[in-house]
C-alpha positions as CSV (number, residue, x, y, z in Angstrom):
1,M,297.0,109.2,18.2
2,I,295.7,106.7,15.7
3,S,292.0,106.6,15.4
4,E,290.5,103.6,16.5
5,E,289.3,103.1,12.9
6,T,292.2,103.2,11.4
7,Q,293.8,100.3,13.6
8,P,294.0,96.8,11.9
9,A,292.4,94.3,14.3
10,P,294.8,92.2,16.0
11,A,294.9,88.3,15.2
12,L,293.0,86.3,17.2
13,G,295.1,84.0,19.4
14,S,298.4,85.8,18.6
15,T,300.9,86.6,21.1
16,V,302.8,89.4,21.9
17,D,306.7,89.3,22.5
18,P,307.6,91.5,25.3
19,A,311.1,92.2,24.2
20,W,309.6,93.5,20.9
21,M,307.1,95.7,22.2
22,K,310.0,97.1,24.4
23,V,311.7,98.2,21.2
24,V,308.5,99.6,19.9
25,S,307.9,101.4,23.1
26,K,311.2,102.9,23.1
27,T,311.0,103.9,19.5
28,V,307.6,105.8,20.2
29,R,309.1,107.2,23.5
30,A,312.1,108.6,21.8
31,V,310.1,110.0,18.8
32,H,307.8,111.8,21.0
33,E,310.6,112.9,23.2
34,A,312.4,114.4,20.4
35,E,309.4,116.4,19.3
36,G,308.8,117.7,22.7
37,V,305.7,115.6,23.4
38,S,305.3,114.4,26.9
39,L,303.0,111.1,26.7
40,P,301.4,109.9,30.2
41,V,301.8,105.9,30.7
42,E,298.5,105.5,29.2
43,A,299.0,107.3,26.1
44,L,302.6,105.6,25.8
45,I,300.9,102.1,26.0
46,E,298.3,103.0,23.6
47,E,300.5,104.8,20.9
48,T,302.9,101.5,21.4
49,A,300.1,99.1,20.6
50,A,299.0,101.5,17.6
51,A,302.5,101.5,16.5
52,H,303.0,97.7,16.7
53,N,299.8,97.0,15.0
54,E,301.1,99.5,12.1
55,L,304.2,97.4,11.9
56,L,302.5,94.3,11.4
57,A,300.2,95.7,9.0
58,R,303.2,97.1,6.9
59,A,304.9,93.7,6.9
60,E,305.0,91.3,4.3
61,D,305.9,88.6,7.2
62,P,304.8,89.8,10.2
63,L,306.5,87.1,12.1
64,D,309.9,87.9,10.6
65,R,311.8,90.2,13.3
66,D,314.4,91.1,10.9
67,E,311.8,92.6,8.5
68,L,310.2,94.3,11.6
69,E,313.4,95.9,12.6
70,S,314.0,97.5,9.1
71,L,310.8,99.1,9.3
72,L,311.4,100.8,12.3
73,P,312.5,104.0,10.5
74,W,309.6,104.0,8.4
75,L,307.4,104.0,11.8
76,E,309.7,106.9,13.3
77,A,308.9,108.9,10.1
78,R,305.5,108.3,10.1
79,L,305.0,109.1,14.0
80,R,307.0,112.5,13.2
81,K,304.7,113.3,10.5
82,R,301.7,112.9,12.3
83,L,303.0,115.0,15.6
84,K,303.8,117.6,13.3
85,A,300.5,117.7,11.7
86,A,298.9,117.5,14.9
87,R,301.0,120.8,15.9
88,T,300.1,122.6,12.6
89,E,296.4,121.2,12.5
90,P,295.0,121.3,16.2
91,G,292.8,118.4,16.4
92,T,293.9,116.2,13.8
93,G,296.7,114.2,16.3
94,K,294.1,113.4,19.0
95,R,291.2,111.3,19.5
96,S,287.7,112.6,19.8
97,A,286.1,112.3,23.3
């Protein structure tokens, strides 16, 4: 999971497209399942929101759906890398309590 310190702050007054969040959620869930990681609902919501924020921060135009979709492979690779690091270095992929 992404630490709260590294998450970009959402824009005030912005709205979230439910259809787009479904795409991001499916991506997050698919990567975790492929890596053998089961996510409780709360963790899936948290990871989806964090992934969405990462995509928006990475995009030149966060309102351009085509650009965001083109970044999904980047997001998948980033999630896989983070999950693999968490397996090899326990504690790096989890938030501290």
